[in-house]
C-alpha positions in Angstrom: -86.7 32.6 42.1 -83.1 32.6 41.1 -81.0 31.7 38.0 -77.4 31.8 37.7 -74.4 31.7 35.3 -71.5 31.4 34.3 -69.3 29.1 36.0 -71.8 26.2 36.2 -71.0 22.5 35.6 -69.9 22.5 31.9 -72.0 19.4 31.4 -75.1 20.9 32.5 -75.3 24.5 31.5 -78.4 26.3 30.0 -76.6 28.1 27.3 -74.2 27.6 24.3 -70.7 28.4 25.8 -69.5 29.3 22.2 -72.0 31.9 21.9 -71.2 35.8 22.7 -71.6 36.5 26.3 -74.8 38.6 25.8 -76.4 35.5 24.0 -75.3 33.2 26.8 -77.1 35.4 29.2 -80.2 35.5 27.2 -80.4 31.7 26.7 -79.8 31.1 30.4 -82.7 33.4 31.3 -84.9 31.7 28.6 -84.3 28.3 30.1 -84.8 29.3 33.6 -88.1 30.9 32.7 -89.2 27.8 31.2 -88.0 25.4 33.7 -89.6 27.4 36.5 -92.7 27.9 34.3 -93.0 31.7 35.0 -92.7 34.9 33.0 -90.4 36.6 35.5 -87.6 36.0 38.1 -87.4 37.7 41.5 -83.6 37.4 41.3 -81.1 36.8 38.6 -77.7 35.9 40.0 -74.4 36.1 38.0 -72.7 32.8 39.2 -69.2 34.6 39.3 -67.3 37.6 37.7 -65.6 36.7 34.2 -61.9 36.7 34.0 -62.1 40.1 32.5 -64.1 42.9 34.0 -65.2 44.0 30.7 -66.8 40.7 30.1 -68.5 40.9 33.6 -70.0 44.1 32.5 -71.2 42.7 29.3 -73.1 40.1 31.1 -74.5 42.7 33.7 -75.8 45.0 31.0 -77.7 42.2 29.5 -79.1 41.2 32.9 -80.1 45.0 33.4 -82.0 44.9 30.1 -84.2 42.1 31.7 -85.1 44.3 34.6 -86.1 47.1 32.2 -88.3 44.6 30.4 -90.0 43.3 33.4 -88.5 40.0 33.3 -86.4 40.2 36.4 -86.9 42.2 39.6 -83.4 42.3 41.0 -79.8 41.3 40.2 -77.0 39.9 42.1 -73.5 38.3 41.9 -72.1 35.2 43.5 -68.4 34.1 44.1 -67.1 37.7 44.0 -64.5 37.9 46.7 -62.5 40.9 45.5 -63.7 44.0 47.0 -62.3 46.3 44.2 -64.3 44.2 41.6 -67.6 44.4 43.5 -67.3 48.0 44.2 -66.7 48.9 40.8 -69.5 46.7 39.5 -71.7 48.5 41.9 -70.5 52.0 40.8 -70.8 51.2 37.1 -74.2 49.5 37.3 -77.4 51.2 36.4 -79.4 48.5 38.4 -77.3 47.9 41.4 -76.7 44.5 42.7 -79.2 43.7 45.5 -77.4 40.5 46.7 -74.0 39.3 47.0 -73.9 35.7 47.4 -70.5 34.3 48.8 -69.2 31.6 51.0 -68.6 32.7 54.5 -65.3 31.3 55.7 -62.0 32.3 57.5 -60.0 31.9 54.2 -61.7 35.1 52.9 -61.5 36.8 56.2 -65.2 36.3 56.5 -65.7 38.9 53.7 -65.2 41.6 56.3 -64.7 44.6 53.9 -67.4 43.4 51.5 -69.9 42.6 54.2 -69.3 46.2 55.5 -69.9 47.7 52.0 -73.1 45.6 51.8 -74.3 46.8 55.1 -73.7 50.6 54.3 -75.0 50.2 50.7 -78.3 48.3 51.5 -77.2 45.0 49.8 -78.1 41.7 51.1 -75.2 39.5 51.9 -76.2 35.8 51.2 -73.9 33.2 52.8 -73.5 29.8 51.4 -71.7 26.7 52.7 -72.0 28.6 56.1 -72.1 25.5 58.3 -69.6 23.3 56.6 -67.1 26.1 56.5 -67.4 26.8 60.1 -67.6 23.4 61.7 -64.7 23.8 64.1 -66.2 26.9 65.6 -69.7 25.4 65.8 -68.3 22.5 67.7 -66.9 24.5 70.7 -68.6 23.7 73.9 -69.2 27.5 74.6 -71.2 27.8 71.3 -73.3 24.6 72.2 -74.1 26.1 75.5 -75.1 29.4 74.1 -77.3 27.7 71.6 -79.0 25.4 74.1 -80.0 28.4 76.2 -82.0 29.6 73.2 -83.5 26.2 72.6 -81.3 26.0 69.2 -78.7 23.8 67.9 -75.2 25.2 67.3 -76.2 25.3 63.5 -79.4 27.1 63.9 -77.8 29.3 66.4 -75.4 30.4 63.7 -78.2 31.1 61.4 -79.9 33.0 64.1 -76.6 35.0 64.6 -76.3 35.9 61.0 -79.9 37.0 60.6 -79.6 39.1 63.6 -77.0 41.2 62.0 -79.8 42.7 59.9 -78.1 42.4 56.5 -77.2 38.8 56.1 -79.3 35.9 54.9 -77.8 32.5 55.3 -78.6 30.0 52.5 -79.6 26.5 53.7 -78.2 23.7 51.5 -79.3 20.9 53.4 -81.1 17.9 51.8 -82.6 16.5 55.0 -86.1 17.5 55.8 -85.4 17.6 59.5 -82.7 20.0 59.2 -84.6 22.2 56.8 -87.5 22.3 59.3 -85.2 23.4 61.9 -83.9 26.3 59.7 -87.2 27.4 58.7 -88.3 27.3 62.3 -85.6 29.7 63.6 -86.4 32.1 60.7 -90.0 32.1 61.6 -89.1 32.8 65.3 -87.0 35.8 64.3 -89.8 36.9 61.9 -92.2 36.6 64.7 -90.2 39.1 66.7 -88.0 36.8 68.9 -84.8 38.4 69.9 -82.0 35.9 70.2 -79.1 38.5 70.8 -80.1 41.1 73.1 -77.2 43.4 72.5 -74.2 44.2 70.2 -72.1 42.8 73.0 -73.8 39.3 72.6 -73.4 39.6 68.9 -69.6 40.5 69.2 -69.3 37.5 71.7 -70.5 35.0 69.0 -68.4 36.8 66.3 -65.4 36.3 68.4 -66.1 32.7 68.8 -66.6 32.2 65.0 -63.4 34.3 64.4 -65.1 37.3 62.8 -62.8 40.4 62.6 -65.8 42.5 62.7 -69.7 42.4 62.6 
């Protein structure tokens, strides 16, 4: 389960934007627990950093209190593309972020520095808009051939590539049942022990096609 704030649609937010930040966070958790009909969340994700780091830490400290109270099991942050901001948050946090949820695309250099930090720190990097942001690369004939050899579509081959890195979880945003079943199927094949990339060389080949500076 996951909840998120701030930065949401201003017409559909689960808190009073005029309240102090700490109260906004508490209100958001309360609404999420009610909507999900549960007494805890597996993951609570801050939608994005605030304009000031001080405000970001106010929200994070409140989120940490939920972990201490047993209402939340893990914390994360989304839309955080500045390496120094994320690293400082990590260093100051009592309960370290377990996930970083970002859009994976060329404009951010594929979060190379952030992904390396996540890998070294045991943080799951969760990518969203993964397919729409990489349509040109996935349309390459070479990618299609590589995917076909593994009985995958270019899209599910992309997901298999990311999951094979060992620290990345691609988030599927599809609303189509057929595509969701394909996404689940490739995940189950990996969980079942199937290996899609036999070596680091194969991983780097796909990374090069996508434009990744590094794994």
